[in-house]
N, CA, C and O atoms as a Tinker XYZ file with bonds, in Angstrom:
   532  protein
     1  N     96.406000  108.181000   29.881000    73     2
     2  CA    96.739000  108.763000   28.795000    64     1     3
     3  C     96.716000  110.421000   28.818000    63     2     4     5
     4  O     95.980000  111.170000   29.461000    81     3
     5  N     97.752000  110.717000   27.916000    73     3     6
     6  CA    97.893000  112.181000   27.525000    64     5     7
     7  C     97.710000  112.597000   26.105000    63     6     8     9
     8  O     98.022000  111.776000   25.243000    81     7
     9  N     97.242000  113.771000   25.741000    73     7    10
    10  CA    96.920000  114.326000   24.340000    64     9    11
    11  C     98.131000  113.915000   23.769000    63    10    12    13
    12  O     99.227000  113.643000   24.259000    81    11
    13  N     97.591000  113.931000   22.367000    73    11    14
    14  CA    98.586000  113.532000   21.525000    64    13    15
    15  C     98.385000  114.784000   20.170000    63    14    16    17
    16  O     99.433000  115.263000   19.736000    81    15
    17  N     97.150000  115.232000   19.599000    73    15    18
    18  CA    97.007000  116.025000   19.117000    64    17    19
    19  C     95.640000  117.100000   19.504000    63    18    20    21
    20  O     95.177000  117.020000   20.642000    81    19
    21  N     95.199000  117.818000   18.788000    73    19    22
    22  CA    94.628000  119.018000   18.862000    64    21    23
    23  C     92.894000  118.057000   19.124000    63    22    24    25
    24  O     93.000000  116.834000   19.219000    81    23
    25  N     91.722000  118.551000   19.202000    73    23    26
    26  CA    90.790000  118.165000   19.144000    64    25    27
    27  C     89.965000  119.219000   18.730000    63    26    28    29
    28  O     90.632000  120.164000   18.308000    81    27
    29  N     88.734000  119.398000   18.697000    73    27    30
    30  CA    87.753000  120.270000   17.779000    64    29    31
    31  C     88.088000  121.429000   18.231000    63    30    32    33
    32  O     88.604000  122.074000   17.318000    81    31
    33  N     88.040000  122.086000   19.331000    73    31    34
    34  CA    88.166000  123.541000   20.026000    64    33    35
    35  C     89.550000  123.779000   20.898000    63    34    36    37
    36  O     90.114000  123.067000   21.730000    81    35
    37  N     89.813000  124.890000   20.436000    73    35    38
    38  CA    90.941000  125.303000   21.331000    64    37    39
    39  C     91.008000  126.668000   21.562000    63    38    40    41
    40  O     91.931000  127.349000   21.117000    81    39
    41  N     89.928000  127.205000   22.351000    73    39    42
    42  CA    89.687000  128.800000   22.611000    64    41    43
    43  C     90.368000  128.923000   23.552000    63    42    44    45
    44  O     90.296000  130.095000   23.920000    81    43
    45  N     91.433000  127.981000   24.573000    73    43    46
    46  CA    91.948000  128.639000   25.984000    64    45    47
    47  C     93.269000  129.342000   24.866000    63    46    48    49
    48  O     93.627000  129.117000   23.710000    81    47
    49  N     93.678000  130.244000   25.925000    73    47    50
    50  CA    95.506000  130.518000   24.816000    64    49    51
    51  C     96.413000  129.911000   25.986000    63    50    52    53
    52  O     96.033000  129.702000   27.138000    81    51
    53  N     97.516000  129.702000   25.534000    73    51    54
    54  CA    98.895000  128.622000   26.051000    64    53    55
    55  C     99.656000  129.511000   25.983000    63    54    56    57
    56  O     99.536000  130.598000   25.419000    81    55
    57  N    100.899000  128.878000   26.847000    73    55    58
    58  CA   102.014000  129.650000   27.457000    64    57    59
    59  C    103.188000  128.518000   27.345000    63    58    60    61
    60  O    102.931000  127.418000   27.834000    81    59
    61  N    104.152000  128.673000   26.880000    73    59    62
    62  CA   105.151000  128.134000   27.040000    64    61    63
    63  C    104.965000  126.437000   25.776000    63    62    64    65
    64  O    105.724000  125.500000   26.022000    81    63
    65  N    104.394000  126.357000   25.100000    73    63    66
    66  CA   104.382000  125.752000   24.105000    64    65    67
    67  C    103.716000  125.936000   22.406000    63    66    68    69
    68  O    102.993000  126.910000   22.195000    81    67
    69  N    103.910000  125.297000   21.666000    73    67    70
    70  CA   103.450000  125.641000   20.432000    64    69    71
    71  C    102.038000  125.780000   20.216000    63    70    72    73
    72  O    101.366000  126.623000   19.622000    81    71
    73  N    101.711000  124.535000   20.972000    73    71    74
    74  CA   100.084000  124.274000   20.471000    64    73    75
    75  C     99.540000  124.013000   21.921000    63    74    76    77
    76  O    100.302000  123.537000   22.762000    81    75
    77  N     97.973000  124.375000   22.296000    73    75    78
    78  CA    97.301000  123.893000   23.203000    64    77    79
    79  C     97.786000  122.224000   23.927000    63    78    80    81
    80  O     98.259000  121.932000   25.025000    81    79
    81  N     97.507000  121.616000   23.054000    73    79    82
    82  CA    97.716000  120.262000   23.525000    64    81    83
    83  C     98.898000  119.864000   23.747000    63    82    84    85
    84  O     99.006000  118.943000   24.556000    81    83
    85  N     99.898000  120.302000   23.241000    73    83    86
    86  CA   101.433000  120.384000   23.569000    64    85    87
    87  C    101.539000  120.734000   25.117000    63    86    88    89
    88  O    102.043000  119.984000   25.953000    81    87
    89  N    100.978000  122.014000   25.381000    73    87    90
    90  CA   101.060000  122.657000   26.748000    64    89    91
    91  C    100.819000  122.010000   27.918000    63    90    92    93
    92  O    101.438000  122.208000   28.964000    81    91
    93  N     99.549000  120.908000   27.691000    73    91    94
    94  CA    98.980000  119.955000   28.458000    64    93    95
    95  C     99.664000  118.436000   28.707000    63    94    96    97
    96  O     99.497000  117.636000   29.627000    81    95
    97  N    100.430000  118.381000   27.603000    73    95    98
    98  CA   100.763000  116.713000   27.074000    64    97    99
    99  C    101.725000  116.354000   28.317000    63    98   100   101
   100  O    101.930000  115.142000   28.381000    81    99
   101  N    102.278000  117.005000   29.181000    73    99   102
   102  CA   103.579000  116.229000   30.067000    64   101   103
   103  C    103.434000  115.226000   30.933000    63   102   104   105
   104  O    102.386000  115.044000   31.553000    81   103
   105  N    104.454000  114.509000   31.044000    73   103   106
   106  CA   104.123000  112.955000   32.008000    64   105   107
   107  C    103.903000  113.376000   33.179000    63   106   108   109
   108  O    103.103000  112.637000   33.752000    81   107
   109  N    104.359000  114.501000   33.998000    73   107   110
   110  CA   104.119000  114.840000   34.864000    64   109   111
   111  C    103.891000  116.405000   34.955000    63   110   112   113
   112  O    104.750000  117.130000   34.452000    81   111
   113  N    102.598000  117.063000   35.671000    73   111   114
   114  CA   102.609000  118.276000   35.755000    64   113   115
   115  C    103.690000  119.017000   35.859000    63   114   116   117
   116  O    104.451000  118.755000   36.790000    81   115
   117  N    103.953000  119.874000   35.142000    73   115   118
   118  CA   105.386000  121.312000   35.113000    64   117   119
   119  C    104.588000  122.186000   35.488000    63   118   120   121
   120  O    104.635000  122.969000   34.539000    81   119
   121  N    103.721000  122.702000   36.374000    73   119   122
   122  CA   103.528000  123.893000   36.945000    64   121   123
   123  C    103.310000  125.174000   35.846000    63   122   124   125
   124  O    102.598000  125.186000   34.842000    81   123
   125  N    104.052000  126.092000   36.317000    73   123   126
   126  CA   104.295000  127.094000   35.016000    64   125   127
   127  C    105.023000  127.092000   34.119000    63   126   128   129
   128  O    105.297000  128.228000   33.731000    81   127
   129  N    105.392000  126.456000   33.691000    73   127   130
   130  CA   106.449000  125.997000   32.516000    64   129   131
   131  C    105.658000  126.049000   31.392000    63   130   132   133
   132  O    106.033000  126.839000   30.526000    81   131
   133  N    104.471000  125.292000   31.141000    73   131   134
   134  CA   103.359000  125.148000   30.074000    64   133   135
   135  C    102.153000  124.738000   30.257000    63   134   136   137
   136  O    101.921000  123.554000   30.499000    81   135
   137  N    101.268000  125.594000   30.175000    73   135   138
   138  CA    99.393000  125.544000   30.583000    64   137   139
   139  C     99.147000  126.191000   29.869000    63   138   140   141
   140  O    100.101000  126.770000   29.349000    81   139
   141  N     97.436000  126.610000   29.249000    73   139   142
   142  CA    96.700000  126.922000   28.785000    64   141   143
   143  C     95.777000  127.457000   29.698000    63   142   144   145
   144  O     95.520000  126.663000   30.603000    81   143
   145  N     95.052000  128.791000   29.785000    73   143   146
   146  CA    94.667000  129.413000   30.455000    64   145   147
   147  C     93.297000  130.142000   29.719000    63   146   148   149
   148  O     93.003000  130.156000   28.524000    81   147
   149  N     92.538000  130.770000   30.938000    73   147   150
   150  CA    91.349000  132.000000   30.215000    64   149   151
   151  C     90.390000  132.219000   31.378000    63   150   152   153
   152  O     90.071000  131.317000   32.153000    81   151
   153  N     89.952000  133.472000   31.452000    73   151   154
   154  CA    89.275000  134.066000   32.056000    64   153   155
   155  C     87.711000  134.296000   31.353000    63   154   156   157
   156  O     86.792000  135.031000   31.715000    81   155
   157  N     87.801000  133.478000   30.354000    73   155   158
   158  CA    86.421000  133.978000   29.289000    64   157   159
   159  C     85.522000  132.692000   29.804000    63   158   160   161
   160  O     86.110000  131.623000   29.968000    81   159
   161  N     84.498000  132.756000   29.991000    73   159   162
   162  CA    83.250000  131.543000   30.341000    64   161   163
   163  C     83.036000  131.357000   28.684000    63   162   164   165
   164  O     83.157000  132.256000   27.851000    81   163
   165  N     82.723000  130.104000   28.452000    73   163   166
   166  CA    82.160000  129.317000   27.738000    64   165   167
   167  C     83.792000  129.142000   26.814000    63   166   168   169
   168  O     83.845000  128.266000   25.951000    81   167
   169  N     84.813000  129.863000   27.030000    73   167   170
   170  CA    86.089000  128.643000   26.176000    64   169   171
   171  C     86.131000  127.248000   26.857000    63   170   172   173
   172  O     85.857000  126.771000   27.958000    81   171
   173  N     86.749000  126.710000   25.314000    73   171   174
   174  CA    86.646000  125.237000   25.694000    64   173   175
   175  C     88.109000  125.026000   25.101000    63   174   176   177
   176  O     88.667000  125.802000   24.326000    81   175
   177  N     88.656000  123.776000   25.631000    73   175   178
   178  CA    90.088000  123.088000   24.987000    64   177   179
   179  C     89.541000  121.462000   25.066000    63   178   180   181
   180  O     89.330000  120.772000   26.064000    81   179
   181  N     89.396000  121.124000   23.579000    73   179   182
   182  CA    89.409000  119.529000   23.663000    64   181   183
   183  C     90.603000  119.063000   22.990000    63   182   184   185
   184  O     91.373000  119.697000   22.268000    81   183
   185  N     90.630000  117.783000   23.366000    73   183   186
   186  CA    92.181000  117.061000   22.871000    64   185   187
   187  C     91.715000  115.496000   22.854000    63   186   188   189
   188  O     91.095000  114.733000   23.594000    81   187
   189  N     92.574000  115.444000   21.182000    73   187   190
   190  CA    92.454000  113.925000   21.062000    64   189   191
   191  C     93.680000  112.945000   22.038000    63   190   192   193
   192  O     94.415000  113.465000   22.878000    81   191
   193  N     93.679000  111.314000   21.664000    73   191   194
   194  CA    94.626000  110.816000   22.610000    64   193   195
   195  C     94.977000  109.783000   21.979000    63   194   196   197
   196  O     94.221000  109.574000   21.030000    81   195
   197  N     95.913000  108.928000   22.100000    73   195   198
   198  CA    96.607000  107.720000   21.245000    64   197   199
   199  C     95.231000  106.984000   21.579000    63   198   200   201
   200  O     94.476000  107.358000   22.477000    81   199
   201  N     95.002000  105.894000   20.748000    73   199   202
   202  CA    94.207000  104.876000   20.674000    64   201   203
   203  C     94.485000  103.790000   22.132000    63   202   204   205
   204  O     95.620000  103.707000   22.600000    81   203
   205  N     93.787000  103.324000   22.495000    73   203   206
   206  CA    93.831000  102.563000   23.687000    64   205   207
   207  C     94.763000  101.073000   23.337000    63   206   208   209
   208  O     94.511000  100.339000   22.381000    81   207
   209  N     95.813000  100.849000   24.287000    73   207   210
   210  CA    97.004000   99.684000   23.630000    64   209   211
   211  C     96.354000   98.311000   23.780000    63   210   212   213
   212  O     96.908000   97.277000   23.408000    81   211
   213  N     94.946000   98.366000   24.439000    73   211   214
   214  CA    94.501000   96.678000   24.288000    64   213   215
   215  C     92.953000   97.175000   24.605000    63   214   216   217
   216  O     92.430000   98.198000   25.044000    81   215
   217  N     92.563000   96.024000   24.189000    73   215   218
   218  CA    90.752000   96.468000   24.207000    64   217   219
   219  C     90.050000   95.627000   25.460000    63   218   220   221
   220  O     89.714000   94.447000   25.559000    81   219
   221  N     89.979000   96.740000   26.360000    73   219   222
   222  CA    89.405000   95.922000   27.701000    64   221   223
   223  C     87.969000   94.955000   27.327000    63   222   224   225
   224  O     87.369000   94.791000   26.264000    81   223
   225  N     87.802000   94.564000   28.329000    73   223   226
   226  CA    86.781000   93.832000   28.540000    64   225   227
   227  C     85.031000   94.369000   28.753000    63   226   228   229
   228  O     83.935000   94.108000   28.259000    81   227
   229  N     85.541000   95.160000   29.686000    73   227   230
   230  CA    84.648000   96.023000   29.977000    64   229   231
   231  C     85.270000   97.379000   30.615000    63   230   232   233
   232  O     86.255000   97.323000   31.351000    81   231
   233  N     84.480000   98.885000   30.207000    73   231   234
   234  CA    85.151000  100.100000   30.319000    64   233   235
   235  C     84.074000  100.508000   31.735000    63   234   236   237
   236  O     82.879000  100.562000   31.444000    81   235
   237  N     84.381000  100.742000   32.969000    73   235   238
   238  CA    83.593000  101.062000   33.706000    64   237   239
   239  C     83.658000  102.586000   33.715000    63   238   240   241
   240  O     82.575000  103.058000   34.062000    81   239
   241  N     84.536000  103.454000   33.459000    73   239   242
   242  CA    84.347000  104.942000   33.045000    64   241   243
   243  C     85.668000  105.551000   32.569000    63   242   244   245
   244  O     86.695000  104.875000   32.632000    81   243
   245  N     85.680000  106.674000   32.143000    73   243   246
   246  CA    86.476000  107.413000   31.571000    64   245   247
   247  C     87.023000  108.372000   32.623000    63   246   248   249
   248  O     86.013000  108.798000   33.184000    81   247
   249  N     87.868000  108.816000   33.066000    73   247   250
   250  CA    87.811000  109.378000   33.986000    64   249   251
   251  C     88.902000  110.515000   33.548000    63   250   252   253
   252  O     89.964000  110.201000   33.010000    81   251
   253  N     88.562000  111.765000   33.811000    73   251   254
   254  CA    89.573000  113.047000   33.036000    64   253   255
   255  C     89.930000  113.747000   34.304000    63   254   256   257
   256  O     89.199000  114.075000   35.240000    81   255
   257  N     91.234000  113.907000   34.127000    73   255   258
   258  CA    92.123000  114.791000   35.491000    64   257   259
   259  C     92.320000  116.012000   34.869000    63   258   260   261
   260  O     92.743000  116.092000   33.716000    81   259
   261  N     92.031000  117.004000   35.582000    73   259   262
   262  CA    92.880000  118.519000   35.069000    64   261   263
   263  C     93.482000  118.890000   36.237000    63   262   264   265
   264  O     92.904000  118.940000   37.322000    81   263
   265  N     94.401000  119.098000   36.080000    73   263   266
   266  CA    95.652000  120.209000   37.390000    64   265   267
   267  C     95.096000  121.708000   36.696000    63   266   268   269
   268  O     95.184000  122.091000   35.529000    81   267
   269  N     94.605000  122.259000   37.672000    73   267   270
   270  CA    94.420000  123.419000   37.703000    64   269   271
   271  C     94.726000  124.750000   38.966000    63   270   272   273
   272  O     95.256000  124.465000   40.041000    81   271
   273  N     94.380000  125.913000   38.683000    73   271   274
   274  CA    94.680000  126.966000   39.990000    64   273   275
   275  C     94.050000  127.849000   39.211000    63   274   276   277
   276  O     93.806000  127.619000   38.026000    81   275
   277  N     93.659000  129.194000   39.960000    73   275   278
   278  CA    93.328000  130.615000   39.876000    64   277   279
   279  C     94.442000  131.674000   39.513000    63   278   280   281
   280  O     95.587000  131.652000   39.967000    81   279
   281  N     94.124000  132.260000   38.955000    73   279   282
   282  CA    95.125000  133.709000   38.890000    64   281   283
   283  C     94.777000  134.703000   39.982000    63   282   284   285
   284  O     93.742000  135.334000   40.199000    81   283
   285  N     96.103000  134.647000   40.691000    73   283   286
   286  CA    95.913000  135.924000   41.666000    64   285   287
   287  C     94.987000  135.441000   42.796000    63   286   288   289
   288  O     95.215000  134.288000   43.161000    81   287
   289  N     93.818000  136.199000   43.532000    73   287   290
   290  CA    93.102000  136.326000   44.642000    64   289   291
   291  C     92.251000  136.064000   44.015000    63   290   292   293
   292  O     91.321000  135.963000   44.815000    81   291
   293  N     91.788000  135.811000   42.787000    73   291   294
   294  CA    90.295000  135.379000   42.290000    64   293   295
   295  C     90.197000  134.284000   42.354000    63   294   296   297
   296  O     91.076000  133.548000   42.802000    81   295
   297  N     88.497000  133.710000   41.681000    73   295   298
   298  CA    88.138000  132.410000   41.289000    64   297   299
   299  C     87.764000  132.054000   40.296000    63   298   300   301
   300  O     87.235000  132.973000   39.671000    81   299
   301  N     87.764000  131.061000   39.754000    73   299   302
   302  CA    87.498000  130.730000   38.381000    64   301   303
   303  C     86.708000  129.214000   38.292000    63   302   304   305
   304  O     87.233000  128.217000   38.787000    81   303
   305  N     85.779000  129.178000   37.807000    73   303   306
   306  CA    84.934000  127.595000   37.658000    64   305   307
   307  C     85.211000  127.103000   36.131000    63   306   308   309
   308  O     85.326000  127.682000   35.051000    81   307
   309  N     85.262000  125.718000   36.579000    73   307   310
   310  CA    85.530000  124.999000   35.321000    64   309   311
   311  C     84.763000  123.852000   35.235000    63   310   312   313
   312  O     83.830000  123.693000   36.023000    81   311
   313  N     84.988000  123.147000   34.510000    73   311   314
   314  CA    84.323000  121.720000   34.057000    64   313   315
   315  C     84.923000  121.097000   33.186000    63   314   316   317
   316  O     85.436000  121.606000   32.190000    81   315
   317  N     84.917000  119.729000   33.525000    73   315   318
   318  CA    85.539000  118.665000   32.668000    64   317   319
   319  C     84.728000  118.358000   31.583000    63   318   320   321
   320  O     83.516000  118.398000   31.797000    81   319
   321  N     85.198000  117.990000   30.200000    73   319   322
   322  CA    84.531000  117.738000   28.894000    64   321   323
   323  C     84.778000  116.374000   28.462000    63   322   324   325
   324  O     85.936000  115.959000   28.418000    81   323
   325  N     83.715000  115.580000   28.115000    73   323   326
   326  CA    84.142000  114.175000   27.312000    64   325   327
   327  C     83.218000  114.429000   25.563000    63   326   328   329
   328  O     81.996000  114.391000   25.418000    81   327
   329  N     83.768000  114.558000   24.974000    73   327   330
   330  CA    82.949000  114.342000   23.382000    64   329   331
   331  C     83.370000  113.398000   22.648000    63   330   332   333
   332  O     84.498000  112.905000   22.642000    81   331
   333  N     82.110000  113.022000   21.765000    73   331   334
   334  CA    82.534000  111.806000   21.114000    64   333   335
   335  C     81.170000  112.177000   19.678000    63   334   336   337
   336  O     79.955000  112.294000   19.838000    81   335
   337  N     81.763000  112.252000   18.714000    73   335   338
   338  CA    80.984000  112.524000   17.642000    64   337   339
   339  C     80.400000  114.026000   17.618000    63   338   340   341
   340  O     81.050000  115.026000   17.315000    81   339
   341  N     79.013000  113.987000   18.008000    73   339   342
   342  CA    78.524000  115.479000   17.769000    64   341   343
   343  C     78.269000  115.572000   19.350000    63   342   344   345
   344  O     77.880000  116.707000   19.626000    81   343
   345  N     78.350000  114.848000   20.333000    73   343   346
   346  CA    77.470000  114.348000   21.556000    64   345   347
   347  C     78.713000  115.214000   22.743000    63   346   348   349
   348  O     79.907000  114.981000   22.554000    81   347
   349  N     78.432000  115.862000   23.526000    73   347   350
   350  CA    79.448000  116.303000   24.411000    64   349   351
   351  C     78.892000  116.316000   26.039000    63   350   352   353
   352  O     77.917000  117.043000   26.227000    81   351
   353  N     79.344000  115.690000   27.046000    73   351   354
   354  CA    78.804000  115.555000   27.870000    64   353   355
   355  C     79.824000  116.629000   29.079000    63   354   356   357
   356  O     81.044000  116.732000   28.949000    81   355
   357  N     79.276000  117.123000   29.857000    73   355   358
   358  CA    79.885000  118.057000   30.656000    64   357   359
   359  C     79.949000  117.617000   31.937000    63   358   360   361
   360  O     78.990000  117.048000   32.460000    81   359
   361  N     81.517000  117.923000   32.798000    73   359   362
   362  CA    81.130000  117.047000   34.263000    64   361   363
   363  C     80.541000  118.474000   35.396000    63   362   364   365
   364  O     80.031000  119.556000   35.105000    81   363
   365  N     80.835000  117.965000   36.500000    73   363   366
   366  CA    80.521000  119.238000   37.465000    64   365   367
   367  C     81.146000  120.667000   37.439000    63   366   368   369
   368  O     82.373000  120.753000   37.399000    81   367
   369  N     80.685000  121.344000   37.451000    73   367   370
   370  CA    81.034000  122.690000   37.644000    64   369   371
   371  C     81.648000  122.566000   38.975000    63   370   372   373
   372  O     81.120000  122.058000   39.964000    81   371
   373  N     83.155000  123.233000   38.867000    73   371   374
   374  CA    84.150000  123.097000   40.252000    64   373   375
   375  C     84.493000  124.599000   40.238000    63   374   376   377
   376  O     84.777000  125.156000   39.177000    81   375
   377  N     84.464000  125.333000   41.552000    73   375   378
   378  CA    85.343000  126.659000   41.960000    64   377   379
   379  C     86.487000  126.548000   42.249000    63   378   380   381
   380  O     86.681000  126.053000   43.360000    81   379
   381  N     87.537000  126.878000   41.555000    73   379   382
   382  CA    88.884000  127.123000   41.899000    64   381   383
   383  C     89.612000  128.212000   42.513000    63   382   384   385
   384  O     90.100000  128.985000   41.688000    81   383
   385  N     89.801000  128.462000   43.595000    73   383   386
   386  CA    90.372000  129.431000   44.288000    64   385   387
   387  C     91.926000  129.152000   44.602000    63   386   388   389
   388  O     92.576000  128.125000   44.795000    81   387
   389  N     92.221000  130.485000   44.569000    73   387   390
   390  CA    94.080000  130.452000   45.356000    64   389   391
   391  C     94.694000  129.689000   43.957000    63   390   392   393
   392  O     94.090000  129.126000   43.044000    81   391
   393  N     96.007000  129.886000   44.157000    73   391   394
   394  CA    97.138000  130.231000   43.318000    64   393   395
   395  C     97.851000  128.670000   43.141000    63   394   396   397
   396  O     98.459000  128.247000   42.157000    81   395
   397  N     97.554000  127.943000   44.479000    73   395   398
   398  CA    97.969000  126.510000   44.418000    64   397   399
   399  C     97.551000  125.803000   43.454000    63   398   400   401
   400  O     96.334000  125.867000   43.279000    81   399
   401  N     98.435000  124.794000   42.388000    73   399   402
   402  CA    97.604000  123.671000   41.576000    64   401   403
   403  C     97.097000  122.545000   42.423000    63   402   404   405
   404  O     97.756000  121.898000   43.237000    81   403
   405  N     95.600000  122.377000   42.061000    73   403   406
   406  CA    95.355000  121.279000   42.678000    64   405   407
   407  C     94.804000  120.441000   41.024000    63   406   408   409
   408  O     94.701000  120.915000   39.892000    81   407
   409  N     94.556000  119.103000   41.538000    73   407   410
   410  CA    93.822000  118.141000   40.644000    64   409   411
   411  C     92.579000  117.853000   40.856000    63   410   412   413
   412  O     92.293000  117.659000   42.038000    81   411
   413  N     91.622000  117.748000   39.981000    73   411   414
   414  CA    90.274000  117.785000   39.883000    64   413   415
   415  C     89.904000  116.603000   38.891000    63   414   416   417
   416  O     90.373000  116.422000   37.768000    81   415
   417  N     88.931000  115.817000   39.575000    73   415   418
   418  CA    88.811000  114.544000   38.631000    64   417   419
   419  C     87.270000  114.488000   38.194000    63   418   420   421
   420  O     86.453000  114.752000   39.076000    81   419
   421  N     86.897000  114.234000   37.184000    73   419   422
   422  CA    85.484000  113.678000   36.438000    64   421   423
   423  C     85.574000  112.415000   36.091000    63   422   424   425
   424  O     86.496000  111.980000   35.400000    81   423
   425  N     84.468000  111.604000   36.618000    73   423   426
   426  CA    84.465000  110.364000   36.134000    64   425   427
   427  C     82.888000  110.421000   35.019000    63   426   428   429
   428  O     81.829000  110.816000   35.507000    81   427
   429  N     82.983000  109.948000   33.462000    73   427   430
   430  CA    82.342000  109.924000   32.677000    64   429   431
   431  C     81.743000  108.365000   32.617000    63   430   432   433
   432  O     82.445000  107.543000   32.029000    81   431
   433  N     80.619000  107.968000   33.132000    73   431   434
   434  CA    80.416000  106.598000   33.090000    64   433   435
   435  C     79.865000  105.942000   31.673000    63   434   436   437
   436  O     79.834000  104.739000   31.414000    81   435
   437  N     79.510000  106.841000   30.970000    73   435   438
   438  CA    78.671000  106.780000   29.723000    64   437   439
   439  C     79.748000  107.361000   28.762000    63   438   440   441
   440  O     80.712000  108.103000   28.948000    81   439
   441  N     79.256000  106.782000   27.728000    73   439   442
   442  CA    79.771000  107.254000   26.004000    64   441   443
   443  C     78.741000  108.599000   26.078000    63   442   444   445
   444  O     77.628000  108.467000   26.589000    81   443
   445  N     79.133000  109.737000   25.602000    73   443   446
   446  CA    77.486000  110.881000   25.200000    64   445   447
   447  C     77.116000  110.530000   23.970000    63   446   448   449
   448  O     76.025000  110.926000   23.559000    81   447
   449  N     77.707000  109.958000   23.388000    73   447   450
   450  CA    76.782000  109.640000   22.054000    64   449   451
   451  C     75.808000  108.525000   21.503000    63   450   452   453
   452  O     75.084000  108.236000   20.550000    81   451
   453  N     76.294000  108.063000   22.803000    73   451   454
   454  CA    75.186000  106.361000   22.765000    64   453   455
   455  C     74.421000  106.523000   24.322000    63   454   456   457
   456  O     73.265000  106.206000   24.605000    81   455
   457  N     75.129000  106.929000   24.928000    73   455   458
   458  CA    74.490000  106.972000   26.498000    64   457   459
   459  C     74.326000  105.508000   26.912000    63   458   460   461
   460  O     73.412000  104.973000   27.538000    81   459
   461  N     75.409000  105.020000   26.417000    73   459   462
   462  CA    75.682000  103.383000   27.324000    64   461   463
   463  C     76.869000  103.066000   27.369000    63   462   464   465
   464  O     77.702000  103.515000   26.582000    81   463
   465  N     77.125000  102.247000   28.292000    73   463   466
   466  CA    78.896000  102.452000   28.836000    64   465   467
   467  C     79.823000  102.287000   27.764000    63   466   468   469
   468  O     79.626000  101.620000   26.748000    81   467
   469  N     80.796000  102.906000   28.043000    73   467   470
   470  CA    81.963000  102.744000   27.121000    64   469   471
   471  C     82.359000  101.826000   26.451000    63   470   472   473
   472  O     82.247000  100.665000   26.846000    81   471
   473  N     83.080000  102.244000   24.926000    73   471   474
   474  CA    83.515000  100.588000   24.137000    64   473   475
   475  C     84.834000  101.138000   23.833000    63   474   476   477
   476  O     84.922000  102.357000   23.688000    81   475
   477  N     86.128000  100.219000   23.687000    73   475   478
   478  CA    87.368000  100.306000   23.325000    64   477   479
   479  C     86.941000  101.605000   22.034000    63   478   480   481
   480  O     87.383000  102.753000   22.087000    81   479
   481  N     86.134000  101.157000   21.088000    73   479   482
   482  CA    86.281000  101.940000   20.089000    64   481   483
   483  C     85.731000  103.584000   21.026000    63   482   484   485
   484  O     86.538000  104.456000   21.351000    81   483
   485  N     84.735000  103.631000   21.206000    73   483   486
   486  CA    84.159000  104.847000   21.709000    64   485   487
   487  C     85.265000  105.617000   22.270000    63   486   488   489
   488  O     85.457000  106.690000   21.698000    81   487
   489  N     86.151000  105.304000   23.383000    73   487   490
   490  CA    87.319000  105.662000   23.962000    64   489   491
   491  C     88.057000  106.252000   22.937000    63   490   492   493
   492  O     88.012000  107.471000   22.778000    81   491
   493  N     88.826000  105.428000   22.124000    73   491   494
   494  CA    89.212000  105.803000   20.980000    64   493   495
   495  C     88.891000  106.952000   20.296000    63   494   496   497
   496  O     89.819000  107.710000   20.013000    81   495
   497  N     87.633000  107.273000   19.931000    73   495   498
   498  CA    87.264000  108.503000   19.023000    64   497   499
   499  C     87.079000  109.678000   19.753000    63   498   500   501
   500  O     86.947000  110.811000   19.290000    81   499
   501  N     87.076000  109.172000   21.487000    73   499   502
   502  CA    86.544000  110.617000   21.878000    64   501   503
   503  C     87.771000  111.464000   22.432000    63   502   504   505
   504  O     88.934000  111.109000   22.625000    81   503
   505  N     87.082000  112.834000   22.650000    73   503   506
   506  CA    87.784000  113.857000   22.997000    64   505   507
   507  C     87.500000  114.303000   24.253000    63   506   508   509
   508  O     86.377000  114.415000   24.745000    81   507
   509  N     88.633000  114.573000   24.797000    73   507   510
   510  CA    88.666000  115.222000   26.454000    64   509   511
   511  C     89.080000  116.655000   26.579000    63   510   512   513
   512  O     90.097000  117.014000   25.986000    81   511
   513  N     88.442000  117.446000   27.240000    73   511   514
   514  CA    88.794000  118.659000   27.348000    64   513   515
   515  C     88.457000  119.073000   28.995000    63   514   516   517
   516  O     88.244000  118.415000   30.013000    81   515
   517  N     88.541000  120.672000   28.633000    73   515   518
   518  CA    87.926000  121.587000   29.876000    64   517   519
   519  C     87.474000  122.911000   29.715000    63   518   520   521
   520  O     88.424000  123.609000   29.360000    81   519
   521  N     86.481000  123.525000   29.817000    73   519   522
   522  CA    85.798000  124.454000   29.557000    64   521   523
   523  C     85.752000  125.500000   31.302000    63   522   524   525
   524  O     85.462000  125.076000   32.420000    81   523
   525  N     86.066000  126.592000   30.975000    73   523   526
   526  CA    85.961000  127.799000   31.815000    64   525   527
   527  C     84.367000  128.094000   31.893000    63   526   528   529
   528  O     83.863000  128.563000   30.872000    81   527
   529  N     83.738000  127.921000   32.732000    73   527   530
   530  CA    82.328000  127.988000   33.303000    64   529   531
   531  C     82.338000  129.344000   34.209000    63   530   532
   532  O     81.324000  129.688000   34.817000    81   531
């Protein structure tokens, strides 16, 4: 699934797109053609997604994939976010070093608003994103 609209937060800066969600909604990662960025701790981008095409009998986890890199010789700490209603779950903080892009993944096994297994309705109502830590 790829973003199809802005979520509740668009604090990162963007390059190469009209909106933050459009900068990260490409089918295949486009490198430095369009992206979001920030060096400010606490900045968060959240995105909405289209509803699931079918209703699965069970959902083991929502897996968040972020394609990230650092600027120059520095490092940056990031973490995935999953939000539903007023509750937000934070993924593991990951230090990113170097200018080569890498994929980082985070599994969210429970819905942050219920602390129970995800349902299709919960996934459809969720916002997913990234925070600079």
